[in-house]
NUDONU-207769 format. One line per field, with one value per residue (C-alpha): x, y, z; residue number from 1; residue in three letters. Coordinates in Angstrom, 2 decimals. Example, Ala and Ser with C-alpha at 12.3 -4.5 7.8 and 13.67 -1.06 7.14 Angstrom:
c1 c(12.30, 13.67) .
c2 c(-4.50, -1.06) .
c3 c(7.80, 7.14) .
rogu c(1, 2) .
loti c(ALA, SER) .
END
This chain:
c1 c(-114.28, -112.22, -108.90, -108.91, -106.94, -104.42, -103.53, -103.59, -100.73, -99.06, -98.81, -96.99, -94.71, -94.14, -93.04, -91.71, -89.22, -88.31, -87.65, -85.52, -83.51, -83.07, -81.80, -79.61, -77.93, -77.18, -75.46, -73.96, -72.46, -71.11, -68.82, -67.50, -64.09, -63.87, -65.23, -64.89, -61.72, -63.24, -64.51, -61.33, -61.28, -64.54, -63.98, -60.66, -63.07, -65.11, -62.22, -60.91, -64.32, -64.15, -60.90, -62.95, -60.81, -62.34, -65.59, -66.05, -64.83, -65.31, -66.30, -68.16, -70.88, -70.12, -73.28, -71.79, -69.05, -70.99, -73.11, -69.90, -69.00, -72.42, -72.30, -68.90, -69.56, -72.65, -71.58, -67.61, -65.94, -66.85, -66.92, -69.62, -71.29, -70.74, -72.57, -75.08, -76.28, -75.92, -78.41, -80.90, -80.64, -81.40, -84.49, -85.56, -85.74, -88.24, -90.23, -90.69, -91.35, -93.46, -96.06, -95.65, -95.93, -96.55, -95.27, -94.65, -92.44, -90.60, -89.38, -88.53, -86.16, -84.86, -84.39, -82.38, -78.55, -77.77, -79.87, -78.58, -74.83, -74.80, -77.32, -74.80, -71.44, -70.18, -70.44, -72.47, -74.04, -76.94, -77.90, -78.07, -79.75, -82.72, -83.33, -83.30, -86.00, -87.66, -88.21, -89.57, -92.40, -93.06, -93.52, -96.40, -98.33, -95.96, -93.62, -91.94, -90.74, -89.41, -87.49, -86.11, -85.50, -83.83, -81.75, -80.37, -79.85, -77.64, -75.85, -74.50, -73.79, -73.23, -74.72, -78.16, -79.39, -80.71, -83.11, -84.81, -85.80, -88.27, -89.46, -90.23, -91.95, -94.73, -94.82, -98.04, -96.32, -93.14, -92.13, -92.42, -90.45, -87.43, -87.76, -87.19, -84.37, -82.55, -82.61, -80.97, -79.34, -77.16, -74.59, -72.68, -73.86, -73.80, -69.84, -69.63, -70.64, -68.59, -65.35, -65.93, -66.10, -67.89, -71.01, -70.83, -68.63, -65.89, -65.76, -62.93, -61.43, -64.03, -63.97, -60.43, -60.85, -63.52, -60.84, -62.68, -60.00, -62.81, -65.70, -69.33, -70.44, -67.57, -68.65, -66.45, -68.18, -71.62, -70.36, -69.36, -72.86, -74.20, -71.85, -71.06, -74.83, -74.73, -72.08, -74.47, -76.67, -75.14, -73.88, -77.37, -77.39, -74.02, -74.22, -72.14, -68.93, -68.61, -64.61, -63.99, -64.95, -64.87, -64.19, -66.47, -69.57, -69.23, -72.54, -71.23, -72.00, -75.54, -78.04, -81.00, -83.77, -83.07, -84.95, -88.36, -88.07, -87.65, -90.73, -92.34, -91.74, -92.89, -95.87, -96.35, -95.85, -98.41, -100.30, -99.51, -98.79, -96.94, -94.51, -93.11, -92.55, -90.73, -88.90, -87.64, -87.01, -84.58, -82.91, -82.32, -80.82, -78.54, -77.31, -76.71, -75.13, -72.72, -72.25, -70.66, -67.85, -67.00, -69.44, -69.47, -72.41, -71.99, -71.85, -75.25, -76.86, -79.90, -80.80, -80.14, -83.00, -85.56, -85.42, -85.62, -88.93, -90.17, -91.12, -93.93, -95.79, -95.25, -96.00, -99.28, -99.66, -98.75, -97.05, -93.84, -93.84, -92.59, -90.60, -88.78, -88.49, -86.91, -84.31, -83.14, -82.28, -80.52, -78.50, -77.93, -74.66, -73.36, -74.19, -72.58, -69.74, -66.45, -64.19, -60.76, -58.77, -60.70, -60.31, -56.08, -56.55, -58.17, -55.57, -52.97, -55.02, -55.21, -51.51, -50.53, -53.32, -50.26, -47.60, -46.29, -47.71, -47.68, -47.15, -45.70, -47.86, -48.38, -52.16, -54.80, -56.52, -54.05, -55.06, -54.83, -58.35, -57.20, -59.07, -62.58, -61.14, -59.39, -56.30, -55.02, -51.33, -49.14, -48.85, -45.60, -45.76, -45.10, -41.43, -40.71, -41.05, -42.76, -40.30, -36.88, -38.08, -35.49, -35.17, -32.13, -33.73, -37.29, -35.58, -33.72, -36.75, -38.86, -36.77, -36.03, -40.22, -39.24, -41.63, -40.66, -43.45, -43.99, -46.87, -46.75, -49.35, -47.32, -49.59, -49.36, -45.92, -44.89, -47.36, -46.00, -42.86, -40.06, -37.28, -38.97, -39.37, -36.89, -39.20, -42.30, -40.96, -40.15, -36.33, -33.58, -32.86, -30.64, -32.33, -35.71, -36.79, -40.69, -42.83, -46.47, -47.97, -50.76, -51.63, -50.91, -49.45, -45.84, -45.24, -41.26, -39.71, -37.28, -34.41, -32.22, -29.10, -26.19) .
c2 c(278.42, 279.12, 276.75, 273.85, 274.20, 271.64, 272.86, 276.76, 274.93, 273.56, 276.27, 278.96, 276.02, 276.12, 279.86, 279.96, 277.34, 279.23, 282.16, 279.92, 278.83, 282.28, 283.78, 280.92, 281.04, 284.58, 284.75, 281.19, 283.04, 285.87, 283.14, 281.65, 280.04, 277.39, 278.52, 275.05, 272.44, 268.98, 269.63, 269.34, 265.73, 265.54, 266.40, 264.30, 261.02, 262.13, 262.14, 258.86, 257.01, 255.82, 254.14, 252.24, 253.97, 254.71, 253.20, 252.58, 255.69, 254.94, 259.01, 260.04, 257.55, 257.24, 259.43, 262.70, 262.45, 260.32, 263.08, 265.30, 262.91, 263.49, 267.30, 267.64, 265.98, 267.77, 271.18, 270.83, 272.07, 269.92, 273.10, 274.41, 271.16, 271.17, 274.82, 273.97, 270.95, 272.95, 275.48, 272.75, 271.47, 274.25, 275.47, 271.58, 271.83, 274.97, 273.28, 270.67, 272.85, 274.98, 271.76, 270.41, 273.03, 276.53, 278.51, 281.55, 278.95, 278.09, 281.71, 282.25, 279.21, 280.64, 283.65, 282.44, 282.93, 278.93, 278.43, 281.85, 280.66, 276.11, 276.61, 278.40, 276.65, 273.36, 270.26, 268.19, 269.23, 271.36, 267.84, 265.95, 268.04, 268.73, 265.36, 264.32, 267.08, 266.12, 262.31, 263.13, 265.39, 263.10, 260.28, 260.16, 260.57, 259.20, 256.92, 255.50, 259.23, 259.34, 255.98, 257.73, 261.14, 259.68, 256.95, 259.56, 261.98, 259.20, 258.31, 262.29, 262.14, 258.82, 261.24, 261.44, 258.21, 259.28, 260.95, 256.92, 256.00, 259.21, 258.78, 255.20, 256.75, 258.42, 256.18, 254.64, 251.86, 251.38, 248.22, 250.25, 253.28, 250.69, 248.83, 252.16, 253.05, 249.70, 249.50, 253.41, 252.17, 249.46, 251.28, 251.47, 248.45, 246.38, 247.34, 247.04, 243.27, 242.97, 244.20, 242.12, 245.52, 246.38, 248.10, 250.16, 253.52, 254.52, 257.16, 257.13, 259.62, 261.94, 260.80, 261.73, 264.90, 265.25, 263.86, 260.72, 257.74, 254.82, 254.34, 255.18, 252.48, 252.43, 254.37, 257.00, 258.12, 257.58, 259.21, 262.63, 262.21, 265.04, 267.42, 266.83, 266.91, 270.41, 271.70, 270.48, 272.23, 275.55, 275.36, 275.32, 278.94, 279.85, 282.03, 280.40, 281.32, 279.39, 278.57, 278.76, 279.21, 275.41, 276.44, 276.04, 277.70, 281.12, 283.25, 286.42, 285.16, 284.08, 284.13, 284.99, 284.36, 281.09, 281.70, 282.56, 278.87, 277.32, 278.88, 277.62, 274.14, 274.13, 275.22, 272.93, 270.20, 271.71, 271.95, 267.90, 268.39, 265.66, 267.61, 269.69, 266.12, 264.89, 268.54, 268.12, 264.39, 265.10, 267.55, 265.88, 262.77, 264.51, 266.81, 263.60, 261.43, 264.22, 265.76, 262.53, 263.90, 267.47, 270.00, 273.20, 275.15, 273.54, 269.77, 270.76, 272.10, 269.47, 270.10, 274.12, 274.19, 271.90, 275.00, 277.58, 275.95, 276.47, 279.64, 278.43, 277.49, 281.22, 283.55, 283.40, 282.80, 285.18, 287.32, 285.47, 286.98, 290.71, 288.48, 286.82, 290.61, 291.39, 288.08, 288.18, 292.49, 291.40, 288.25, 289.05, 291.08, 288.14, 285.69, 287.81, 289.17, 287.62, 286.22, 287.86, 284.30, 283.16, 285.79, 285.93, 282.05, 282.08, 284.91, 282.46, 279.46, 281.37, 282.14, 278.22, 276.56, 275.83, 275.17, 271.54, 269.41, 268.27, 271.59, 271.22, 273.46, 274.42, 274.51, 272.14, 274.59, 275.13, 273.67, 273.79, 274.05, 272.07, 270.60, 271.38, 269.72, 270.58, 269.22, 269.08, 269.83, 267.96, 268.32, 269.91, 267.46, 264.81, 265.99, 265.29, 267.59, 270.82, 272.11, 271.12, 271.75, 273.90, 275.32, 273.07, 270.16, 270.42, 271.48, 268.55, 266.13, 267.48, 267.25, 263.32, 263.36, 265.24, 268.00, 270.98, 274.09, 274.77, 277.01, 278.54, 279.76, 282.59, 282.59, 278.71, 278.69, 281.29, 279.07, 275.84, 276.27, 278.35, 277.02, 278.62, 282.11, 283.46, 282.11, 283.23, 286.53, 286.68, 286.75, 285.54, 281.84, 279.96, 277.09, 279.12, 281.19, 283.48, 282.35, 283.74, 285.88, 287.28, 288.68, 285.42, 283.19, 282.83, 280.32, 279.40, 277.23, 274.87, 275.16, 271.73, 271.17, 271.47) .
c3 c(71.62, 74.52, 74.85, 77.57, 80.88, 79.41, 76.27, 77.61, 80.10, 77.08, 75.41, 77.99, 78.83, 75.56, 75.50, 79.33, 77.63, 74.50, 76.44, 78.68, 75.84, 74.14, 77.79, 78.70, 74.83, 74.80, 78.58, 77.02, 73.90, 76.52, 78.03, 74.62, 76.39, 79.36, 82.90, 84.63, 84.87, 85.17, 81.32, 79.99, 81.31, 79.92, 76.54, 76.69, 77.40, 74.69, 72.07, 73.07, 73.21, 69.95, 70.63, 73.07, 75.77, 79.66, 78.85, 82.55, 85.11, 88.75, 89.39, 86.05, 83.70, 80.32, 79.16, 79.28, 77.37, 74.69, 74.31, 73.86, 70.80, 69.26, 69.71, 68.50, 65.28, 64.95, 66.02, 64.96, 68.40, 71.86, 73.91, 72.13, 72.24, 76.04, 76.35, 74.11, 76.18, 79.13, 77.63, 76.57, 80.22, 81.65, 79.45, 79.37, 83.47, 82.78, 80.09, 82.49, 85.52, 83.61, 82.50, 85.85, 88.15, 86.24, 83.94, 86.74, 88.13, 85.55, 84.41, 88.87, 88.03, 85.22, 86.74, 89.51, 89.86, 89.70, 86.79, 85.17, 85.82, 85.33, 82.51, 80.85, 81.93, 79.77, 82.33, 84.01, 86.67, 84.88, 82.77, 86.20, 87.78, 85.52, 84.42, 87.94, 88.82, 85.63, 86.04, 89.74, 88.48, 85.76, 88.00, 89.16, 85.35, 83.16, 84.82, 82.16, 81.10, 84.39, 83.72, 80.91, 82.49, 85.85, 83.68, 81.40, 84.77, 86.38, 82.95, 83.19, 87.34, 89.46, 92.38, 90.46, 91.44, 94.87, 92.69, 91.86, 95.22, 95.20, 91.95, 93.18, 96.57, 94.20, 90.81, 90.41, 87.98, 89.38, 87.20, 84.15, 85.61, 86.99, 83.32, 81.53, 83.81, 83.47, 79.99, 80.01, 81.97, 80.18, 78.81, 82.45, 83.76, 80.71, 80.18, 83.52, 83.52, 79.95, 81.72, 84.85, 86.43, 89.58, 88.06, 91.77, 91.28, 93.06, 95.09, 97.54, 95.59, 96.57, 100.08, 100.23, 99.24, 102.18, 104.38, 105.01, 104.54, 103.95, 101.81, 101.57, 104.29, 106.91, 110.44, 109.85, 106.90, 108.46, 112.14, 109.71, 108.26, 110.37, 109.99, 105.91, 105.29, 107.74, 105.06, 101.74, 103.16, 103.63, 100.25, 98.67, 99.97, 99.02, 95.31, 92.63, 90.71, 87.64, 87.51, 90.73, 94.26, 95.51, 99.21, 102.34, 101.90, 103.56, 105.34, 103.37, 100.06, 100.70, 98.28, 101.00, 97.82, 98.86, 102.13, 100.22, 98.75, 102.54, 103.38, 100.29, 100.55, 103.98, 102.74, 100.36, 102.58, 105.15, 101.67, 101.27, 97.53, 96.99, 94.74, 97.34, 99.56, 96.71, 96.20, 99.86, 99.63, 96.39, 98.20, 101.52, 99.62, 97.39, 100.14, 102.24, 99.68, 98.27, 102.49, 102.53, 100.44, 100.14, 98.60, 96.91, 95.23, 92.02, 93.46, 95.43, 92.29, 92.45, 95.81, 95.02, 92.37, 94.82, 96.84, 94.55, 93.16, 96.42, 96.29, 93.77, 96.56, 98.64, 96.33, 94.59, 90.61, 88.36, 90.88, 90.44, 87.20, 88.93, 91.03, 88.58, 86.54, 89.82, 90.32, 86.54, 87.11, 90.66, 89.24, 85.20, 85.95, 87.45, 85.40, 82.50, 84.02, 82.20, 85.09, 85.38, 85.69, 82.51, 80.22, 80.95, 80.29, 76.99, 75.61, 76.54, 74.93, 71.40, 71.73, 72.51, 70.19, 67.36, 69.67, 69.34, 71.96, 74.62, 77.06, 80.92, 82.93, 86.33, 86.04, 85.15, 83.66, 80.82, 77.47, 73.88, 70.99, 68.51, 65.78, 67.38, 70.53, 73.96, 74.86, 78.28, 79.07, 81.73, 85.11, 86.25, 89.07, 86.96, 86.86, 91.00, 94.10, 93.19, 96.40, 94.74, 90.93, 88.97, 85.64, 84.60, 85.69, 84.93, 80.87, 81.14, 82.09, 80.15, 77.23, 77.53, 77.34, 73.70, 75.48, 74.14, 75.67, 79.46, 80.26, 83.70, 85.78, 87.83, 90.52, 90.95, 90.52, 93.12, 95.85, 94.58, 92.45, 93.96, 92.16, 89.12, 90.41, 87.75, 85.04, 86.42, 86.86, 83.52, 83.63, 81.06, 81.60, 79.69, 78.18, 77.95, 75.18, 76.10, 73.31, 74.65, 77.90, 78.95, 82.70, 85.06, 82.38, 81.00, 77.81, 76.84, 74.50, 75.61, 73.72, 73.29, 75.44, 73.78) .
rogu c(1, 2, 3, 4, 5, 6, 7, 8, 9, 10, 11, 12, 13, 14, 15, 16, 17, 18, 19, 20, 21, 22, 23, 24, 25, 26, 27, 28, 29, 30, 31, 32, 33, 34, 35, 36, 37, 38, 39, 40, 41, 42, 43, 44, 45, 46, 47, 48, 49, 50, 51, 52, 53, 54, 55, 56, 57, 58, 59, 60, 61, 62, 63, 64, 65, 66, 67, 68, 69, 70, 71, 72, 73, 74, 75, 76, 77, 78, 79, 80, 81, 82, 83, 84, 85, 86, 87, 88, 89, 90, 91, 92, 93, 94, 95, 96, 97, 98, 99, 100, 101, 102, 103, 104, 105, 106, 107, 108, 109, 110, 111, 112, 113, 114, 115, 116, 117, 118, 119, 120, 121, 122, 123, 124, 125, 126, 127, 128, 129, 130, 131, 132, 133, 134, 135, 136, 137, 138, 139, 140, 141, 142, 143, 144, 145, 146, 147, 148, 149, 150, 151, 152, 153, 154, 155, 156, 157, 158, 159, 160, 161, 162, 163, 164, 165, 166, 167, 168, 169, 170, 171, 172, 173, 174, 175, 176, 177, 178, 179, 180, 181, 182, 183, 184, 185, 186, 187, 188, 189, 190, 191, 192, 193, 194, 195, 196, 197, 198, 199, 200, 201, 202, 203, 204, 205, 206, 207, 208, 209, 210, 211, 212, 213, 214, 215, 216, 217, 218, 219, 220, 221, 222, 223, 224, 225, 226, 227, 228, 229, 230, 231, 232, 233, 234, 235, 236, 237, 238, 239, 240, 241, 242, 243, 244, 245, 246, 247, 248, 249, 250, 251, 252, 253, 254, 255, 256, 257, 258, 259, 260, 261, 262, 263, 264, 265, 266, 267, 268, 269, 270, 271, 272, 273, 274, 275, 276, 277, 278, 279, 280, 281, 282, 283, 284, 285, 286, 287, 288, 289, 290, 291, 292, 293, 294, 295, 296, 297, 298, 299, 300, 301, 302, 303, 304, 305, 306, 307, 308, 309, 310, 311, 312, 313, 314, 315, 316, 317, 318, 319, 320, 321, 322, 323, 324, 325, 326, 327, 328, 329, 330, 331, 332, 333, 334, 335, 336, 337, 338, 339, 340, 341, 342, 343, 344, 345, 346, 347, 348, 349, 350, 351, 352, 353, 354, 355, 356, 357, 358, 359, 360, 361, 362, 363, 364, 365, 366, 367, 368, 369, 370, 371, 372, 373, 374, 375, 376, 377, 378, 379, 380, 381, 382, 383, 384, 385, 386, 387, 388, 389, 390, 391, 392, 393, 394, 395, 396, 397, 398, 399, 400, 401, 402, 403, 404, 405, 406, 407, 408, 409, 410, 411, 412, 413, 414, 415, 416, 417, 418, 419, 420, 421, 422, 423, 424, 425, 426, 427, 428, 429, 430, 431, 432, 433, 434, 435, 436, 437, 438, 439, 440, 441, 442, 443, 444, 445, 446, 447, 448, 449, 450) .
loti c(MET, SER, ARG, SER, PRO, ALA, ARG, SER, ARG, LEU, ARG, HIS, ALA, ARG, GLY, THR, ALA, LEU, ILE, ALA, ALA, VAL, LEU, LEU, ALA, VAL, ILE, ALA, GLY, MET, HIS, PRO, ASP, LEU, ARG, PHE, VAL, ASP, PHE, ILE, GLY, PHE, ALA, THR, ARG, ALA, ARG, LEU, LEU, PRO, GLU, GLY, SER, ASP, LEU, LEU, ASN, PRO, LEU, TYR, PRO, VAL, GLY, TYR, PRO, THR, ALA, LEU, LEU, VAL, GLY, LYS, GLY, LEU, LEU, GLY, ASP, VAL, LEU, VAL, ALA, GLY, LYS, VAL, LEU, SER, VAL, LEU, ALA, GLY, ALA, GLY, ALA, VAL, TRP, GLY, VAL, SER, ARG, TRP, LEU, SER, PRO, TRP, ALA, GLY, LEU, TRP, LEU, LEU, CYS, SER, ILE, ALA, MET, LEU, THR, TRP, GLY, THR, THR, GLU, GLY, THR, ASP, MET, ALA, ALA, ALA, ALA, LEU, SER, ILE, GLY, GLY, ILE, LEU, ALA, SER, ARG, ALA, ARG, PRO, ARG, LEU, ALA, GLY, ALA, LEU, LEU, GLY, ALA, ALA, PHE, LEU, ALA, ARG, TYR, THR, ALA, ILE, ALA, ALA, LEU, PRO, VAL, ALA, LEU, ILE, PHE, ALA, ARG, ALA, ARG, LEU, GLY, LEU, VAL, GLY, VAL, PHE, ALA, VAL, ILE, THR, ALA, PRO, HIS, TRP, GLY, CYS, ALA, LEU, TRP, LEU, GLY, ALA, SER, VAL, LEU, PRO, ASP, GLN, SER, SER, ASN, PHE, ALA, ILE, GLY, GLY, ALA, ARG, SER, GLY, LEU, LEU, SER, MET, GLU, THR, LEU, ARG, ARG, LEU, PRO, HIS, GLY, LEU, GLY, ARG, ALA, ALA, LEU, ALA, VAL, PHE, GLU, LEU, PRO, ARG, ALA, GLY, GLY, GLY, GLY, GLY, PRO, PRO, GLU, LEU, ALA, THR, MET, ASP, ARG, THR, MET, LEU, LEU, GLY, LEU, ALA, GLY, LEU, LEU, VAL, GLY, LEU, LEU, ARG, ARG, ASP, TRP, ARG, ALA, ALA, ALA, LEU, VAL, LEU, LEU, ALA, LEU, LEU, HIS, LEU, ALA, GLY, VAL, GLY, MET, ALA, PHE, VAL, ASN, PRO, ARG, LEU, VAL, LEU, PRO, ALA, THR, LEU, CYS, VAL, VAL, LEU, GLY, ALA, ALA, TRP, LEU, ILE, PRO, GLY, ARG, LEU, LEU, ILE, PRO, ALA, ALA, ALA, LEU, SER, LEU, TRP, LEU, ASN, LEU, PRO, ALA, ALA, ARG, GLU, PRO, SER, VAL, ALA, ALA, SER, ALA, LEU, ALA, LYS, ILE, THR, VAL, GLN, THR, ASP, ALA, LEU, ALA, GLY, PRO, VAL, LEU, THR, SER, SER, PRO, TRP, PHE, HIS, GLN, ARG, GLN, GLU, GLY, TRP, ILE, VAL, SER, GLY, VAL, LEU, LEU, ARG, ARG, LEU, GLY, ASP, ALA, ARG, ARG, LEU, ASP, PRO, ALA, THR, LEU, ARG, SER, ARG, ALA, LEU, ALA, TRP, GLU, VAL, GLN, HIS, VAL, ALA, LEU, ASP, ILE, GLY, ARG, VAL, ARG, ALA, SER, TYR, PRO, GLY, LEU, ALA, LEU, LEU, ALA, ARG, GLY, LYS, SER, VAL, ALA, GLY, PHE, THR, GLU, VAL, ALA, LYS, SER, PRO, GLY, TRP, ARG, VAL, TYR, ARG, LEU, GLU, PRO, GLU, GLU) .
END
């Protein structure tokens, strides 16, 4: 007796998701150390949540830190929990795409450089992107599931709200979708009402980074929208670089395989396939949102994955298997390659984990791993004007704060702290005893003043 098409499709989807989980887990295991600096803040927030601290944050929702807290309790290490969450999100995205598009489309998505990079890197991005796309694909047949997925996406990143109107356009039971979304997002808006704060997040600092002096709906921001949308669209084609590379997109780093996706989305639109239309709409809304602030390949990940999936309409069925195999062969070396900066940071972290904190540092990347948590350093700029900071001033002010150690990223010291050049070069300076070093890093103990 032959299997029904639905059961056969489900079996293929399960197999594809298993392949995705294994591959992503293997790559994540090759990068056991920190690859994304913002994760330090997420981990710190997770550690403080049981104390009731920072329940409502204007930049990041409470969902991801809560998931980290649970993951740390299960796995014993918050960084491992972050990587596991990204692997599960990536495998889940492949599962959803295999279920609603085709298993071959799921394999193609798995083998894209965006999935291999961010599906193995700790952070909110893959979770939010995967849940957003999953919610949209489920909206037509399973609107309540879509509401749950979209609510979870919003609790991972506020920008995931771009997926909600797209899902509502195509959902057949909008009331049920919105109701479940409201229930899932209750930790955010319920906490806001309890604290008497605004339900809307405050992204003004992100707008400031992008060069805007006004808020979301200001005339200045709206005038910047066409330019920002163009920059965001260009970032979709820039090759991702975990652990850095947040500058403006450059065509020299263009991922030309994305052109297949663009052509495929056009084919899907010509065929009047609602899934292609939904992916295009999500990509445009997300790009418009982030384009009003600042962009890099990580921030446009949902749009990138939408474009990647466009190839499912361009390359027929099983022909996506050899295409995915070729993509994996081309992308796997880059996904596995360790970052030189991350390796140096990992070496200095191992040497400084046991130091009594807090530790002053010139770099936001510096951290210590203690009892399964990540403990951030205290940035030197809190001591005053960076251009005028010298060893004597640093030592005096640090000791007044009862800080005993300083970790210097040599590159940042040379660029921003000229008065500390002798320390960066490892020269002997009174009151400073070198206790650890690795390529690009030097750590000193501050001797008490006599």
